[in-house]
C-alpha positions in Angstrom: 93.0 111.3 107.9 90.0 111.2 105.7 89.8 107.9 103.9 86.8 108.9 101.8 88.5 111.3 99.5 87.7 110.7 95.8 90.3 109.0 93.7 90.8 110.7 90.4 92.1 108.7 87.4 93.9 110.8 84.8 95.6 109.9 81.6 99.3 111.0 81.4 100.5 113.0 79.8 97.4 115.2 79.8 95.7 118.2 81.3 96.7 117.3 84.9 98.7 118.8 87.6 102.4 118.1 87.1 102.7 114.4 88.0 105.8 113.2 86.2 107.9 113.0 89.4 105.2 111.1 91.2 104.9 108.7 88.3 108.6 108.2 88.2 108.6 107.5 92.0 105.8 104.9 91.6 107.6 103.1 88.7 110.9 103.1 90.7 109.1 101.6 93.7 107.4 99.0 91.6 110.6 97.9 89.9 112.7 97.9 93.1 110.1 95.9 95.0 109.7 93.4 92.1 113.5 92.9 91.9 113.7 92.4 95.7 110.8 89.9 95.5 112.6 88.0 92.8 115.7 87.8 95.0 117.7 90.3 92.9 117.5 93.2 95.3 119.3 96.4 94.1 120.1 99.4 96.2 118.6 102.0 93.9 117.3 102.6 90.4 120.8 102.7 89.0 121.1 99.0 89.7 117.9 98.1 87.7 118.1 96.6 84.2 118.3 99.3 81.5 114.8 98.7 80.2 113.3 99.3 83.7 115.5 102.3 84.4 114.3 103.8 81.0 110.7 103.6 82.2 111.6 105.7 85.3 113.8 108.2 83.6 111.8 108.7 80.4 108.3 107.3 80.7 107.1 109.4 77.7 109.5 107.4 75.4 109.2 104.1 77.2 105.4 104.1 77.0 105.0 105.9 73.6 101.8 104.7 72.0 100.5 103.2 75.3 98.1 104.7 77.8 99.4 105.6 81.2 96.8 106.0 83.9 97.6 107.7 87.1 95.5 107.8 90.3 95.5 111.0 92.3 94.2 111.6 95.8 93.9 115.4 95.9 97.0 116.3 93.9 99.2 113.4 95.2 100.1 110.6 92.8 99.2 107.3 94.6 98.9 104.8 91.8 99.7 104.0 88.2 98.9 101.5 85.4 99.9 101.1 81.8 97.6 99.8 79.0 99.4 98.8 75.9 98.2 99.8 72.5 95.7 97.5 71.0 97.2 94.7 68.9 94.8 92.3 67.1 92.0 93.2 69.5 94.2 92.7 72.6 95.8 95.0 75.1 98.0 94.2 78.1 97.9 95.8 81.5 101.3 96.4 83.0 102.9 98.2 85.9 99.9 98.4 88.2 101.3 99.9 91.4 99.7 101.6 94.4 101.8 103.5 96.9 101.8 101.3 100.0 100.4 104.1 102.2 97.4 104.4 99.9 96.5 100.7 99.7 93.1 99.6 100.8 91.4 102.7 99.5 90.3 101.3 96.1 93.1 102.8 94.1 94.0 99.6 92.2 90.4 98.8 91.5 89.8 102.3 90.2 92.8 102.1 87.9 91.8 98.7 86.6 88.2 99.9 86.0 89.5 102.9 84.0 91.9 100.6 82.1 89.1 98.2 81.1 86.9 101.1 80.0 89.8 102.6 78.0 90.5 99.3 76.3 86.8 98.7 75.4 86.5 102.2 74.0 89.4 101.4 71.6 87.9 98.2 70.3 89.8 95.8 72.5 88.1 92.4 73.0 90.7 90.8 75.3 92.8 92.3 78.1 95.6 90.3 79.5 98.2 90.7 82.2 100.9 88.8 84.0 101.6 88.8 87.7 104.1 87.1 90.0 102.5 84.1 91.8 103.5 85.5 95.2 101.4 88.6 94.7 98.3 86.8 95.9 96.4 90.0 96.8 96.8 91.2 93.2 95.7 87.9 91.8 92.6 87.9 94.0 91.7 91.4 92.8 92.1 90.4 89.2 89.9 87.4 89.7 87.3 89.6 91.4 87.3 91.7 88.2 86.8 88.7 86.0 90.3 87.8 84.9 91.1 84.1 84.6 94.3 82.2 84.5 95.4 81.3 81.0 98.2 79.6 79.2 101.4 81.5 79.7 102.8 83.7 76.9 105.9 84.4 79.0 108.7 81.9 79.8 109.6 83.3 83.2 109.0 80.9 86.1 106.5 81.9 88.8 104.6 84.2 86.4 100.9 83.8 86.2 99.2 84.9 83.0 95.6 86.1 83.1 93.1 87.5 80.7 89.6 88.9 80.5 87.2 89.3 77.6 85.4 92.6 77.2 
């Protein structure tokens, strides 16, 4: 397998190959894995909380006003990320997920780079995110990209809040 194929980052919805099913599959994998890691494993998407199920079944409505970035290798959806609409000069990165078979190829880094560019182009001065403390690989990546731990804005235990100035 060629590991040097170019990763394309596209904005969804947009002028791209049909990717909605791939996006839904990534969001489902993200939420199912997160619930399992939190100790609340569910068998399938029907067992997820309503707000997460809504993202999978109707991402257009769930992320209305936000920017959804999707990573493609050839025409295969391999990663996703959501950048919330700017609010008082801040945006939040959510739902960063790379298909496990595509990890180690720079997909997450490419998505994050595109997200930071997107935010800067829209006048954002601070990008923030939250990540579960056990996702040490993700935390290390965020730190490499200049994110630092900050005071939590979320009451959930084991959640690390980070931010980066642009």
